[in-house]
Structure formats: C-alpha cells, structure tokens
C-alpha angles and dihedrals in degrees: 000000000000091000142008113280138178117232107231100173137018128002136283136199111214137181108228095173090117089063105029105023088232110133096201116098116243128222116225123196133200120276107261115252119235113243093212141006089263091060095052116116132178119262112255118187091210095050095039101046091129089063099041127093106205127216113260096030125117119238106221102177139000132197131187124185110190092183086081091058094078096039 
C-alpha cells in the first residue's frame, strides 16, 4: 500500500511484517456502517485497526461480495 486506507467494502488479507515483524498474514474487514445518524462515530486509526490498510504493507488477496450490499 502506498498510503493508509480504510476498507469500506469486502475483505483483504495483508502482510504487515514490515510494520509489526509478525510473519503471519492478517485479515482485514470492512468498516461497519452506522444504521442511523445516532450510531455514527468518528474514524480512529487505533480503534479501527481491523479495518485499516497501513502504508508499507503488502496486499495479498482481496474479496468483495456485492450480494451483501442489498441486505
């Protein structure tokens, strides 16, 4: 990844060994969508690490399932 990014749909498997030293690939999932304006919260890179693709990591695999879009 050339820059930090938030995953909005689908899933990714990334290699973060450049950052963490951990050699096991990590699965990232899409940022949950708020059901209403009351549920909205600000994005926080510390709290939303599972949904963030960090600069300097390698993306190994991506998946997008658009059947979930209409659910």
